[in-house]
VMD Tcl script that builds the backbone (N, CA, C; Angstrom):
set m [mol new atoms 558]
animate dup $m
set s [atomselect $m all]
$s set {name element resname resid chain x y z} {
  {N N MET 1 A -40.935 36.725 -13.721}
  {CA C MET 1 A -40.167 35.658 -14.328}
  {C C MET 1 A -38.666 35.857 -14.079}
  {N N PHE 2 A -38.201 37.092 -14.184}
  {CA C PHE 2 A -36.778 37.338 -13.964}
  {C C PHE 2 A -36.392 37.086 -12.515}
  {N N ASN 3 A -37.336 37.308 -11.598}
  {CA C ASN 3 A -37.087 37.035 -10.192}
  {C C ASN 3 A -36.791 35.554 -9.978}
  {N N PHE 4 A -37.505 34.681 -10.700}
  {CA C PHE 4 A -37.262 33.239 -10.614}
  {C C PHE 4 A -35.842 32.904 -11.021}
  {N N PHE 5 A -35.381 33.487 -12.125}
  {CA C PHE 5 A -34.015 33.226 -12.587}
  {C C PHE 5 A -32.978 33.780 -11.622}
  {N N ASN 6 A -33.262 34.940 -11.024}
  {CA C ASN 6 A -32.342 35.506 -10.035}
  {C C ASN 6 A -32.232 34.608 -8.818}
  {N N LYS 7 A -33.377 34.064 -8.348}
  {CA C LYS 7 A -33.345 33.153 -7.205}
  {C C LYS 7 A -32.540 31.914 -7.534}
  {N N ASN 8 A -32.787 31.333 -8.700}
  {CA C ASN 8 A -32.039 30.139 -9.106}
  {C C ASN 8 A -30.551 30.429 -9.215}
  {N N SER 9 A -30.220 31.567 -9.789}
  {CA C SER 9 A -28.824 31.942 -9.945}
  {C C SER 9 A -28.140 32.113 -8.586}
  {N N LYS 10 A -28.854 32.738 -7.646}
  {CA C LYS 10 A -28.301 32.926 -6.311}
  {C C LYS 10 A -28.077 31.567 -5.626}
  {N N VAL 11 A -29.048 30.682 -5.718}
  {CA C VAL 11 A -28.908 29.361 -5.084}
  {C C VAL 11 A -27.801 28.558 -5.757}
  {N N LYS 12 A -27.654 28.687 -7.059}
  {CA C LYS 12 A -26.550 28.006 -7.753}
  {C C LYS 12 A -25.200 28.523 -7.263}
  {N N ASP 13 A -25.102 29.840 -7.082}
  {CA C ASP 13 A -23.869 30.419 -6.552}
  {C C ASP 13 A -23.565 29.908 -5.158}
  {N N ILE 14 A -24.591 29.803 -4.329}
  {CA C ILE 14 A -24.421 29.266 -2.981}
  {C C ILE 14 A -23.942 27.825 -3.052}
  {N N ALA 15 A -24.525 27.031 -3.939}
  {CA C ALA 15 A -24.126 25.628 -4.091}
  {C C ALA 15 A -22.660 25.524 -4.505}
  {N N HIS 16 A -22.216 26.381 -5.425}
  {CA C HIS 16 A -20.817 26.377 -5.829}
  {C C HIS 16 A -19.902 26.706 -4.655}
  {N N GLY 17 A -20.282 27.707 -3.874}
  {CA C GLY 17 A -19.491 28.089 -2.712}
  {C C GLY 17 A -19.438 26.978 -1.674}
  {N N LEU 18 A -20.582 26.337 -1.431}
  {CA C LEU 18 A -20.609 25.225 -0.474}
  {C C LEU 18 A -19.729 24.073 -0.964}
  {N N PHE 19 A -19.806 23.781 -2.244}
  {CA C PHE 19 A -19.002 22.672 -2.791}
  {C C PHE 19 A -17.509 22.984 -2.649}
  {N N THR 20 A -17.134 24.218 -2.880}
  {CA C THR 20 A -15.727 24.612 -2.713}
  {C C THR 20 A -15.276 24.377 -1.270}
  {N N LYS 21 A -16.135 24.715 -0.303}
  {CA C LYS 21 A -15.790 24.486 1.107}
  {C C LYS 21 A -15.734 22.994 1.426}
  {N N ILE 22 A -16.630 22.224 0.835}
  {CA C ILE 22 A -16.632 20.767 1.054}
  {C C ILE 22 A -15.333 20.168 0.521}
  {N N VAL 23 A -14.935 20.547 -0.677}
  {CA C VAL 23 A -13.698 20.025 -1.262}
  {C C VAL 23 A -12.495 20.437 -0.414}
  {N N SER 24 A -12.498 21.660 0.064}
  {CA C SER 24 A -11.406 22.121 0.906}
  {C C SER 24 A -11.315 21.276 2.174}
  {N N GLN 25 A -12.464 20.969 2.768}
  {CA C GLN 25 A -12.467 20.125 3.974}
  {C C GLN 25 A -11.974 18.718 3.648}
  {N N ALA 26 A -12.433 18.169 2.537}
  {CA C ALA 26 A -12.042 16.805 2.152}
  {C C ALA 26 A -10.565 16.713 1.774}
  {N N ARG 27 A -9.941 17.817 1.483}
  {CA C ARG 27 A -8.520 17.829 1.107}
  {C C ARG 27 A -7.598 18.135 2.294}
  {N N GLN 28 A -8.143 18.161 3.499}
  {CA C GLN 28 A -7.307 18.410 4.677}
  {C C GLN 28 A -6.221 17.343 4.755}
  {N N PRO 29 A -4.972 17.731 4.936}
  {CA C PRO 29 A -3.850 16.777 4.907}
  {C C PRO 29 A -3.961 15.662 5.951}
  {N N GLU 30 A -4.614 15.932 7.066}
  {CA C GLU 30 A -4.713 14.913 8.120}
  {C C GLU 30 A -5.395 13.632 7.637}
  {N N PHE 31 A -6.361 13.776 6.734}
  {CA C PHE 31 A -7.028 12.572 6.208}
  {C C PHE 31 A -6.011 11.634 5.558}
  {N N TYR 32 A -5.067 12.209 4.862}
  {CA C TYR 32 A -4.117 11.430 4.076}
  {C C TYR 32 A -2.859 11.070 4.887}
  {N N GLU 33 A -2.408 12.016 5.680}
  {CA C GLU 33 A -1.155 11.803 6.418}
  {C C GLU 33 A -1.373 11.008 7.707}
  {N N THR 34 A -2.423 11.316 8.438}
  {CA C THR 34 A -2.657 10.690 9.740}
  {C C THR 34 A -3.658 9.544 9.659}
  {N N TRP 35 A -4.695 9.729 8.889}
  {CA C TRP 35 A -5.765 8.731 8.859}
  {C C TRP 35 A -5.635 7.724 7.719}
  {N N GLN 36 A -4.541 7.784 7.023}
  {CA C GLN 36 A -4.141 6.751 6.073}
  {C C GLN 36 A -5.089 6.583 4.873}
  {N N VAL 37 A -5.815 7.639 4.514}
  {CA C VAL 37 A -6.624 7.593 3.287}
  {C C VAL 37 A -5.669 7.745 2.116}
  {N N SER 38 A -5.869 6.961 1.090}
  {CA C SER 38 A -5.004 7.047 -0.091}
  {C C SER 38 A -5.181 8.394 -0.761}
  {N N ASP 39 A -4.068 9.085 -0.985}
  {CA C ASP 39 A -4.125 10.369 -1.670}
  {C C ASP 39 A -4.125 10.096 -3.172}
  {N N THR 40 A -5.240 9.528 -3.627}
  {CA C THR 40 A -5.431 9.157 -5.023}
  {C C THR 40 A -6.773 9.724 -5.479}
  {N N LEU 41 A -7.062 9.572 -6.733}
  {CA C LEU 41 A -8.352 9.997 -7.268}
  {C C LEU 41 A -9.491 9.326 -6.483}
  {N N ASP 42 A -9.368 8.022 -6.226}
  {CA C ASP 42 A -10.418 7.302 -5.489}
  {C C ASP 42 A -10.528 7.797 -4.054}
  {N N GLY 43 A -9.402 7.978 -3.383}
  {CA C GLY 43 A -9.435 8.453 -1.993}
  {C C GLY 43 A -10.057 9.829 -1.881}
  {N N ARG 44 A -9.656 10.745 -2.761}
  {CA C ARG 44 A -10.209 12.093 -2.748}
  {C C ARG 44 A -11.703 12.082 -3.084}
  {N N PHE 45 A -12.068 11.265 -4.083}
  {CA C PHE 45 A -13.473 11.134 -4.488}
  {C C PHE 45 A -14.323 10.688 -3.289}
  {N N ASP 46 A -13.866 9.662 -2.592}
  {CA C ASP 46 A -14.660 9.133 -1.494}
  {C C ASP 46 A -14.770 10.100 -0.317}
  {N N LEU 47 A -13.747 10.873 -0.074}
  {CA C LEU 47 A -13.840 11.880 0.996}
  {C C LEU 47 A -14.809 13.006 0.616}
  {N N ILE 48 A -14.778 13.400 -0.631}
  {CA C ILE 48 A -15.725 14.423 -1.096}
  {C C ILE 48 A -17.152 13.881 -0.991}
  {N N ILE 49 A -17.351 12.644 -1.428}
  {CA C ILE 49 A -18.667 12.017 -1.363}
  {C C ILE 49 A -19.168 11.948 0.083}
  {N N LEU 50 A -18.289 11.560 1.004}
  {CA C LEU 50 A -18.671 11.498 2.407}
  {C C LEU 50 A -19.161 12.866 2.888}
  {N N HIS 51 A -18.402 13.906 2.609}
  {CA C HIS 51 A -18.762 15.244 3.089}
  {C C HIS 51 A -20.019 15.781 2.396}
  {N N VAL 52 A -20.153 15.575 1.091}
  {CA C VAL 52 A -21.372 15.999 0.408}
  {C C VAL 52 A -22.565 15.252 1.017}
  {N N SER 53 A -22.401 13.962 1.276}
  {CA C SER 53 A -23.487 13.174 1.865}
  {C C SER 53 A -23.901 13.694 3.228}
  {N N LEU 54 A -22.917 14.065 4.055}
  {CA C LEU 54 A -23.236 14.603 5.375}
  {C C LEU 54 A -23.997 15.923 5.264}
  {N N VAL 55 A -23.566 16.777 4.342}
  {CA C VAL 55 A -24.220 18.069 4.154}
  {C C VAL 55 A -25.626 17.877 3.602}
  {N N VAL 56 A -25.768 17.056 2.579}
  {CA C VAL 56 A -27.096 16.821 1.986}
  {C C VAL 56 A -28.027 16.164 3.019}
  {N N ASP 57 A -27.502 15.252 3.826}
  {CA C ASP 57 A -28.318 14.650 4.868}
  {C C ASP 57 A -28.845 15.712 5.818}
  {N N ARG 58 A -27.988 16.657 6.174}
  {CA C ARG 58 A -28.418 17.748 7.060}
  {C C ARG 58 A -29.496 18.590 6.397}
  {N N PHE 59 A -29.322 18.896 5.116}
  {CA C PHE 59 A -30.327 19.683 4.399}
  {C C PHE 59 A -31.647 18.910 4.348}
  {N N GLU 60 A -31.575 17.627 4.036}
  {CA C GLU 60 A -32.796 16.822 3.941}
  {C C GLU 60 A -33.468 16.685 5.312}
  {N N ALA 61 A -32.678 16.605 6.370}
  {CA C ALA 61 A -33.245 16.565 7.716}
  {C C ALA 61 A -33.985 17.870 8.021}
  {N N GLN 62 A -33.441 18.985 7.563}
  {CA C GLN 62 A -34.122 20.258 7.776}
  {C C GLN 62 A -35.451 20.292 7.047}
  {N N LEU 63 A -35.514 19.664 5.890}
  {CA C LEU 63 A -36.782 19.637 5.146}
  {C C LEU 63 A -37.849 18.818 5.853}
  {N N GLN 64 A -37.436 17.948 6.788}
  {CA C GLN 64 A -38.399 17.172 7.566}
  {C C GLN 64 A -39.112 18.038 8.597}
  {N N ASP 65 A -38.500 19.167 8.952}
  {CA C ASP 65 A -39.109 20.114 9.874}
  {C C ASP 65 A -40.365 20.687 9.197}
  {N N LYS 66 A -41.474 20.673 9.901}
  {CA C LYS 66 A -42.733 21.153 9.317}
  {C C LYS 66 A -42.639 22.579 8.791}
  {N N ASN 67 A -41.846 23.402 9.449}
  {CA C ASN 67 A -41.701 24.790 9.012}
  {C C ASN 67 A -40.888 24.896 7.728}
  {N N MET 68 A -40.081 23.873 7.447}
  {CA C MET 68 A -39.197 23.917 6.274}
  {C C MET 68 A -39.675 23.003 5.149}
  {N N ALA 69 A -40.709 22.216 5.396}
  {CA C ALA 69 A -41.100 21.141 4.483}
  {C C ALA 69 A -41.325 21.609 3.042}
  {N N HIS 70 A -41.770 22.812 2.881}
  {CA C HIS 70 A -42.070 23.297 1.530}
  {C C HIS 70 A -41.073 24.354 1.079}
  {N N ASN 71 A -39.879 24.324 1.616}
  {CA C ASN 71 A -38.881 25.334 1.287}
  {C C ASN 71 A -38.230 25.007 -0.062}
  {N N LYS 72 A -38.622 25.723 -1.082}
  {CA C LYS 72 A -38.115 25.459 -2.416}
  {C C LYS 72 A -36.636 25.787 -2.557}
  {N N ASN 73 A -36.162 26.783 -1.821}
  {CA C ASN 73 A -34.744 27.118 -1.923}
  {C C ASN 73 A -33.858 25.998 -1.399}
  {N N MET 74 A -34.278 25.336 -0.318}
  {CA C MET 74 A -33.497 24.219 0.225}
  {C C MET 74 A -33.505 23.051 -0.763}
  {N N VAL 75 A -34.651 22.784 -1.346}
  {CA C VAL 75 A -34.743 21.716 -2.360}
  {C C VAL 75 A -33.824 22.049 -3.521}
  {N N ARG 76 A -33.849 23.302 -3.977}
  {CA C ARG 76 A -32.970 23.724 -5.072}
  {C C ARG 76 A -31.498 23.591 -4.681}
  {N N LEU 77 A -31.181 23.990 -3.443}
  {CA C LEU 77 A -29.795 23.942 -2.987}
  {C C LEU 77 A -29.279 22.496 -3.005}
  {N N ILE 78 A -30.078 21.555 -2.563}
  {CA C ILE 78 A -29.686 20.142 -2.606}
  {C C ILE 78 A -29.420 19.729 -4.038}
  {N N ARG 79 A -30.368 20.052 -4.926}
  {CA C ARG 79 A -30.229 19.648 -6.330}
  {C C ARG 79 A -28.996 20.303 -6.970}
  {N N TYR 80 A -28.801 21.600 -6.744}
  {CA C TYR 80 A -27.667 22.289 -7.358}
  {C C TYR 80 A -26.341 21.810 -6.782}
  {N N LEU 81 A -26.289 21.521 -5.493}
  {CA C LEU 81 A -25.055 21.006 -4.908}
  {C C LEU 81 A -24.673 19.690 -5.556}
  {N N GLN 82 A -25.648 18.826 -5.768}
  {CA C GLN 82 A -25.369 17.553 -6.437}
  {C C GLN 82 A -24.987 17.774 -7.904}
  {N N GLU 83 A -25.602 18.736 -8.559}
  {CA C GLU 83 A -25.226 19.058 -9.941}
  {C C GLU 83 A -23.781 19.548 -10.007}
  {N N VAL 84 A -23.398 20.389 -9.047}
  {CA C VAL 84 A -22.010 20.877 -9.014}
  {C C VAL 84 A -21.061 19.699 -8.822}
  {N N LEU 85 A -21.409 18.769 -7.959}
  {CA C LEU 85 A -20.602 17.571 -7.746}
  {C C LEU 85 A -20.416 16.826 -9.063}
  {N N PHE 86 A -21.489 16.575 -9.787}
  {CA C PHE 86 A -21.396 15.817 -11.030}
  {C C PHE 86 A -20.665 16.597 -12.120}
  {N N ASP 87 A -20.881 17.905 -12.177}
  {CA C ASP 87 A -20.141 18.742 -13.137}
  {C C ASP 87 A -18.642 18.687 -12.828}
  {N N ASN 88 A -18.308 18.702 -11.532}
  {CA C ASN 88 A -16.907 18.617 -11.127}
  {C C ASN 88 A -16.306 17.275 -11.517}
  {N N MET 89 A -17.067 16.196 -11.366}
  {CA C MET 89 A -16.599 14.874 -11.785}
  {C C MET 89 A -16.308 14.870 -13.276}
  {N N ASP 90 A -17.224 15.421 -14.043}
  {CA C ASP 90 A -17.070 15.484 -15.493}
  {C C ASP 90 A -15.811 16.259 -15.869}
  {N N MET 91 A -15.647 17.431 -15.268}
  {CA C MET 91 A -14.478 18.273 -15.553}
  {C C MET 91 A -13.176 17.566 -15.158}
  {N N SER 92 A -13.165 16.926 -13.985}
  {CA C SER 92 A -11.966 16.235 -13.525}
  {C C SER 92 A -11.567 15.108 -14.460}
  {N N LEU 93 A -12.542 14.359 -14.919}
  {CA C LEU 93 A -12.246 13.268 -15.854}
  {C C LEU 93 A -11.677 13.816 -17.158}
  {N N ARG 94 A -12.234 14.896 -17.657}
  {CA C ARG 94 A -11.740 15.491 -18.895}
  {C C ARG 94 A -10.306 16.011 -18.712}
  {N N GLU 95 A -10.032 16.604 -17.535}
  {CA C GLU 95 A -8.680 17.101 -17.259}
  {C C GLU 95 A -7.675 15.952 -17.179}
  {N N LEU 96 A -8.160 14.775 -16.780}
  {CA C LEU 96 A -7.282 13.596 -16.717}
  {C C LEU 96 A -7.093 12.955 -18.077}
  {N N GLY 97 A -7.792 13.490 -19.086}
  {CA C GLY 97 A -7.595 12.990 -20.435}
  {C C GLY 97 A -8.561 11.893 -20.834}
  {N N VAL 98 A -9.620 11.690 -20.073}
  {CA C VAL 98 A -10.618 10.693 -20.444}
  {C C VAL 98 A -11.340 11.223 -21.684}
  {N N GLY 99 A -11.503 10.366 -22.680}
  {CA C GLY 99 A -12.131 10.773 -23.924}
  {C C GLY 99 A -13.601 11.081 -23.769}
  {N N ASP 100 A -14.104 11.948 -24.659}
  {CA C ASP 100 A -15.491 12.381 -24.604}
  {C C ASP 100 A -16.485 11.219 -24.596}
  {N N MET 101 A -16.166 10.171 -25.336}
  {CA C MET 101 A -17.076 9.024 -25.435}
  {C C MET 101 A -17.185 8.265 -24.112}
  {N N SER 102 A -16.185 8.355 -23.267}
  {CA C SER 102 A -16.166 7.610 -22.005}
  {C C SER 102 A -16.618 8.413 -20.807}
  {N N VAL 103 A -16.574 9.734 -20.907}
  {CA C VAL 103 A -16.849 10.580 -19.755}
  {C C VAL 103 A -18.239 10.318 -19.199}
  {N N GLY 104 A -19.232 10.295 -20.058}
  {CA C GLY 104 A -20.617 10.097 -19.602}
  {C C GLY 104 A -20.793 8.793 -18.850}
  {N N LYS 105 A -20.187 7.730 -19.357}
  {CA C LYS 105 A -20.301 6.423 -18.690}
  {C C LYS 105 A -19.620 6.456 -17.333}
  {N N LYS 106 A -18.470 7.096 -17.267}
  {CA C LYS 106 A -17.740 7.154 -15.996}
  {C C LYS 106 A -18.455 8.027 -14.979}
  {N N VAL 107 A -19.019 9.145 -15.425}
  {CA C VAL 107 A -19.787 10.001 -14.524}
  {C C VAL 107 A -21.012 9.255 -14.013}
  {N N LYS 108 A -21.635 8.466 -14.865}
  {CA C LYS 108 A -22.800 7.684 -14.442}
  {C C LYS 108 A -22.399 6.699 -13.342}
  {N N ILE 109 A -21.265 6.047 -13.489}
  {CA C ILE 109 A -20.777 5.111 -12.474}
  {C C ILE 109 A -20.478 5.859 -11.173}
  {N N MET 110 A -19.870 7.035 -11.291}
  {CA C MET 110 A -19.562 7.837 -10.109}
  {C C MET 110 A -20.845 8.330 -9.431}
  {N N ALA 111 A -21.835 8.707 -10.229}
  {CA C ALA 111 A -23.108 9.164 -9.666}
  {C C ALA 111 A -23.800 8.018 -8.925}
  {N N GLU 112 A -23.769 6.828 -9.496}
  {CA C GLU 112 A -24.344 5.671 -8.815}
  {C C GLU 112 A -23.614 5.398 -7.506}
  {N N ALA 113 A -22.292 5.561 -7.516}
  {CA C ALA 113 A -21.514 5.384 -6.286}
  {C C ALA 113 A -21.935 6.427 -5.260}
  {N N TYR 114 A -22.097 7.662 -5.687}
  {CA C TYR 114 A -22.518 8.718 -4.769}
  {C C TYR 114 A -23.866 8.380 -4.140}
  {N N TYR 115 A -24.860 8.065 -4.959}
  {CA C TYR 115 A -26.193 7.810 -4.419}
  {C C TYR 115 A -26.218 6.574 -3.524}
  {N N GLY 116 A -25.442 5.564 -3.865}
  {CA C GLY 116 A -25.364 4.383 -3.024}
  {C C GLY 116 A -24.729 4.677 -1.678}
  {N N ARG 117 A -23.621 5.410 -1.699}
  {CA C ARG 117 A -22.950 5.769 -0.455}
  {C C ARG 117 A -23.813 6.712 0.381}
  {N N LYS 118 A -24.432 7.678 -0.271}
  {CA C LYS 118 A -25.293 8.631 0.439}
  {C C LYS 118 A -26.409 7.889 1.161}
  {N N LYS 119 A -27.041 6.954 0.499}
  {CA C LYS 119 A -28.123 6.174 1.111}
  {C C LYS 119 A -27.594 5.365 2.307}
  {N N THR 120 A -26.451 4.727 2.127}
  {CA C THR 120 A -25.852 3.949 3.202}
  {C C THR 120 A -25.499 4.841 4.398}
  {N N TYR 121 A -24.839 5.964 4.122}
  {CA C TYR 121 A -24.470 6.871 5.209}
  {C C TYR 121 A -25.705 7.379 5.960}
  {N N GLN 122 A -26.760 7.728 5.227}
  {CA C GLN 122 A -27.979 8.217 5.884}
  {C C GLN 122 A -28.605 7.143 6.768}
  {N N GLU 123 A -28.649 5.923 6.276}
  {CA C GLU 123 A -29.215 4.840 7.087}
  {C C GLU 123 A -28.403 4.630 8.356}
  {N N ILE 124 A -27.090 4.701 8.229}
  {CA C ILE 124 A -26.226 4.515 9.404}
  {C C ILE 124 A -26.392 5.672 10.379}
  {N N ILE 125 A -26.418 6.891 9.874}
  {CA C ILE 125 A -26.542 8.079 10.727}
  {C C ILE 125 A -27.844 8.025 11.524}
  {N N ARG 126 A -28.879 7.534 10.903}
  {CA C ARG 126 A -30.202 7.507 11.549}
  {C C ARG 126 A -30.405 6.278 12.421}
  {N N SER 127 A -29.428 5.390 12.461}
  {CA C SER 127 A -29.536 4.206 13.319}
  {C C SER 127 A -29.171 4.580 14.757}
  {N N ASN 128 A -29.452 3.690 15.684}
  {CA C ASN 128 A -29.194 3.964 17.097}
  {C C ASN 128 A -27.720 3.938 17.444}
  {N N ASP 129 A -26.969 3.016 16.872}
  {CA C ASP 129 A -25.548 2.886 17.173}
  {C C ASP 129 A -24.782 2.839 15.863}
  {N N MET 130 A -24.314 3.988 15.427}
  {CA C MET 130 A -23.723 4.050 14.102}
  {C C MET 130 A -22.269 3.588 14.032}
  {N N ALA 131 A -21.569 3.506 15.166}
  {CA C ALA 131 A -20.122 3.244 15.163}
  {C C ALA 131 A -19.743 1.963 14.408}
  {N N PRO 132 A -20.298 0.787 14.721}
  {CA C PRO 132 A -19.839 -0.421 14.029}
  {C C PRO 132 A -20.140 -0.383 12.528}
  {N N ASP 133 A -21.349 0.075 12.183}
  {CA C ASP 133 A -21.714 0.135 10.769}
  {C C ASP 133 A -20.893 1.170 10.016}
  {N N PHE 134 A -20.607 2.288 10.678}
  {CA C PHE 134 A -19.828 3.313 9.997}
  {C C PHE 134 A -18.398 2.856 9.788}
  {N N LYS 135 A -17.847 2.109 10.736}
  {CA C LYS 135 A -16.513 1.546 10.555}
  {C C LYS 135 A -16.481 0.648 9.326}
  {N N ASP 136 A -17.484 -0.224 9.207}
  {CA C ASP 136 A -17.559 -1.109 8.043}
  {C C ASP 136 A -17.679 -0.317 6.752}
  {N N SER 137 A -18.505 0.721 6.781}
  {CA C SER 137 A -18.686 1.558 5.599}
  {C C SER 137 A -17.404 2.294 5.220}
  {N N LEU 138 A -16.688 2.807 6.219}
  {CA C LEU 138 A -15.401 3.475 5.954}
  {C C LEU 138 A -14.404 2.498 5.352}
  {N N LEU 139 A -14.344 1.300 5.903}
  {CA C LEU 139 A -13.417 0.293 5.361}
  {C C LEU 139 A -13.744 -0.014 3.905}
  {N N ARG 140 A -15.013 -0.143 3.595}
  {CA C ARG 140 A -15.433 -0.500 2.247}
  {C C ARG 140 A -15.257 0.670 1.274}
  {N N ASN 141 A -15.654 1.872 1.681}
  {CA C ASN 141 A -15.686 3.006 0.757}
  {C C ASN 141 A -14.445 3.869 0.781}
  {N N ILE 142 A -14.023 4.281 1.943}
  {CA C ILE 142 A -12.877 5.188 2.034}
  {C C ILE 142 A -11.564 4.425 1.868}
  {N N TYR 143 A -11.474 3.305 2.541}
  {CA C TYR 143 A -10.223 2.540 2.545}
  {C C TYR 143 A -10.200 1.435 1.491}
  {N N ARG 144 A -11.335 1.193 0.858}
  {CA C ARG 144 A -11.430 0.199 -0.218}
  {C C ARG 144 A -10.854 -1.161 0.190}
  {N N GLY 145 A -11.188 -1.567 1.418}
  {CA C GLY 145 A -10.778 -2.892 1.897}
  {C C GLY 145 A -9.440 -2.918 2.625}
  {N N ARG 146 A -8.638 -1.851 2.498}
  {CA C ARG 146 A -7.384 -1.802 3.284}
  {C C ARG 146 A -7.756 -1.570 4.734}
  {N N LYS 147 A -7.003 -2.133 5.637}
  {CA C LYS 147 A -7.299 -2.007 7.077}
  {C C LYS 147 A -6.321 -1.040 7.719}
  {N N PRO 148 A -6.799 0.177 8.070}
  {CA C PRO 148 A -5.937 1.090 8.824}
  {C C PRO 148 A -5.913 0.653 10.292}
  {N N ASP 149 A -5.105 1.344 11.073}
  {CA C ASP 149 A -5.068 1.066 12.509}
  {C C ASP 149 A -6.463 1.250 13.111}
  {N N ASP 150 A -6.762 0.445 14.155}
  {CA C ASP 150 A -8.060 0.572 14.825}
  {C C ASP 150 A -8.276 1.968 15.368}
  {N N ARG 151 A -7.224 2.577 15.904}
  {CA C ARG 151 A -7.301 3.925 16.422}
  {C C ARG 151 A -7.740 4.909 15.342}
  {N N VAL 152 A -7.238 4.697 14.132}
  {CA C VAL 152 A -7.585 5.561 13.009}
  {C C VAL 152 A -9.084 5.469 12.719}
  {N N LEU 153 A -9.598 4.255 12.683}
  {CA C LEU 153 A -11.031 4.078 12.438}
  {C C LEU 153 A -11.875 4.722 13.541}
  {N N ASP 154 A -11.455 4.553 14.786}
  {CA C ASP 154 A -12.170 5.176 15.898}
  {C C ASP 154 A -12.142 6.695 15.769}
  {N N ASP 155 A -10.987 7.254 15.428}
  {CA C ASP 155 A -10.869 8.695 15.250}
  {C C ASP 155 A -11.742 9.185 14.095}
  {N N PHE 156 A -11.796 8.398 13.026}
  {CA C PHE 156 A -12.583 8.789 11.865}
  {C C PHE 156 A -14.072 8.791 12.211}
  {N N VAL 157 A -14.544 7.768 12.915}
  {CA C VAL 157 A -15.953 7.722 13.320}
  {C C VAL 157 A -16.259 8.874 14.273}
  {N N SER 158 A -15.329 9.177 15.164}
  {CA C SER 158 A -15.501 10.313 16.074}
  {C C SER 158 A -15.607 11.612 15.274}
  {N N TYR 159 A -14.776 11.775 14.260}
  {CA C TYR 159 A -14.826 12.951 13.394}
  {C C TYR 159 A -16.205 13.063 12.722}
  {N N VAL 160 A -16.692 11.951 12.196}
  {CA C VAL 160 A -17.997 11.979 11.530}
  {C C VAL 160 A -19.092 12.387 12.523}
  {N N ASN 161 A -19.048 11.832 13.725}
  {CA C ASN 161 A -20.020 12.216 14.754}
  {C C ASN 161 A -19.938 13.718 15.063}
  {N N ARG 162 A -18.717 14.218 15.226}
  {CA C ARG 162 A -18.538 15.648 15.495}
  {C C ARG 162 A -19.019 16.491 14.320}
  {N N GLN 163 A -18.779 15.985 13.112}
  {CA C GLN 163 A -19.202 16.706 11.926}
  {C C GLN 163 A -20.733 16.787 11.845}
  {N N ILE 164 A -21.380 15.668 12.159}
  {CA C ILE 164 A -22.848 15.655 12.149}
  {C C ILE 164 A -23.380 16.657 13.165}
  {N N GLU 165 A -22.821 16.662 14.373}
  {CA C GLU 165 A -23.242 17.619 15.409}
  {C C GLU 165 A -22.984 19.053 14.972}
  {N N CYS 166 A -21.851 19.278 14.349}
  {CA C CYS 166 A -21.503 20.624 13.876}
  {C C CYS 166 A -22.508 21.096 12.826}
  {N N LEU 167 A -22.838 20.228 11.877}
  {CA C LEU 167 A -23.805 20.593 10.844}
  {C C LEU 167 A -25.198 20.812 11.440}
  {N N GLU 168 A -25.558 20.004 12.451}
  {CA C GLU 168 A -26.869 20.162 13.088}
  {C C GLU 168 A -26.980 21.502 13.826}
  {N N SER 169 A -25.865 22.038 14.255}
  {CA C SER 169 A -25.890 23.299 14.999}
  {C C SER 169 A -26.025 24.511 14.087}
  {N N GLN 170 A -25.940 24.288 12.782}
  {CA C GLN 170 A -25.997 25.398 11.833}
  {C C GLN 170 A -27.426 25.563 11.318}
  {N N SER 171 A -27.782 26.790 11.061}
  {CA C SER 171 A -29.161 27.109 10.697}
  {C C SER 171 A -29.349 27.142 9.175}
  {N N TYR 172 A -30.614 27.174 8.810}
  {CA C TYR 172 A -30.992 27.347 7.414}
  {C C TYR 172 A -30.359 28.621 6.851}
  {N N GLU 173 A -30.378 29.680 7.642}
  {CA C GLU 173 A -29.800 30.948 7.197}
  {C C GLU 173 A -28.299 30.832 6.951}
  {N N ASP 174 A -27.618 30.058 7.812}
  {CA C ASP 174 A -26.188 29.825 7.606}
  {C C ASP 174 A -25.953 29.167 6.238}
  {N N PHE 175 A -26.715 28.119 5.982}
  {CA C PHE 175 A -26.534 27.375 4.732}
  {C C PHE 175 A -26.876 28.227 3.514}
  {N N MET 176 A -27.979 28.972 3.604}
  {CA C MET 176 A -28.422 29.766 2.462}
  {C C MET 176 A -27.532 30.994 2.238}
  {N N SER 177 A -26.676 31.308 3.198}
  {CA C SER 177 A -25.725 32.389 2.981}
  {C C SER 177 A -24.353 31.814 2.612}
  {N N GLY 178 A -24.263 30.485 2.552}
  {CA C GLY 178 A -23.002 29.849 2.166}
  {C C GLY 178 A -22.004 29.750 3.307}
  {N N ASN 179 A -22.434 30.011 4.532}
  {CA C ASN 179 A -21.546 30.016 5.670}
  {C C ASN 179 A -21.507 28.666 6.397}
  {N N ILE 180 A -21.151 27.645 5.698}
  {CA C ILE 180 A -21.049 26.334 6.303}
  {C C ILE 180 A -19.716 26.228 7.052}
  {N N VAL 181 A -19.768 25.571 8.196}
  {CA C VAL 181 A -18.581 25.411 9.017}
  {C C VAL 181 A -18.377 23.925 9.241}
  {N N PHE 182 A -17.127 23.497 9.140}
  {CA C PHE 182 A -16.760 22.107 9.402}
  {C C PHE 182 A -15.897 22.049 10.658}
  {N N THR 183 A -15.913 20.903 11.320}
  {CA C THR 183 A -15.053 20.713 12.480}
  {C C THR 183 A -13.621 20.459 12.013}
  {N N GLU 184 A -12.718 20.575 12.958}
  {CA C GLU 184 A -11.314 20.277 12.656}
  {C C GLU 184 A -11.122 18.780 12.479}
  {N N VAL 185 A -10.177 18.428 11.647}
  {CA C VAL 185 A -9.794 17.034 11.475}
  {C C VAL 185 A -8.652 16.790 12.458}
  {N N LYS 186 A -8.903 15.980 13.481}
  {CA C LYS 186 A -7.850 15.708 14.458}
  {C C LYS 186 A -8.055 14.372 15.095}
}
mol reanalyze $m
mol bondsrecalc $m
mol representation Tube
mol addrep $m
């Protein structure tokens, strides 16, 4: 029984470490300075959601592999990573002074936004030509209807493609040791 708790604790620690790396990647100054993402709560939220979605998509794709299909640690890692995301949302709202009575409702709205965006991103990633749909999704979610330069959108879609390839090149062992690597933002 104690072994079960140790495994869960280890996977939770890995999820926290991965989330820290995701947030660090989403806070790269180039997103805000060069790619014209608003350096606001909404802009930061949407970049974190994008990166969590890419990572979770990679984990879920690994579970499609017959050798990984029943991997409980990967399933736990996905669940704990999402729990860390929601706990972080809760904490951030409280730090901003949102009252206790409102936090739950706001986290629920943010969670719905996450799951909606994650589903959209996964559908686009798995399509044959993701560029046009991803541009539309970036305009709607990251830019919230503001239109950045066309070059910026092209660079952003290129970054997402490179990020997907980078995540695909990493192994189960990399993820379970917390050694996730992201591409440069350029």
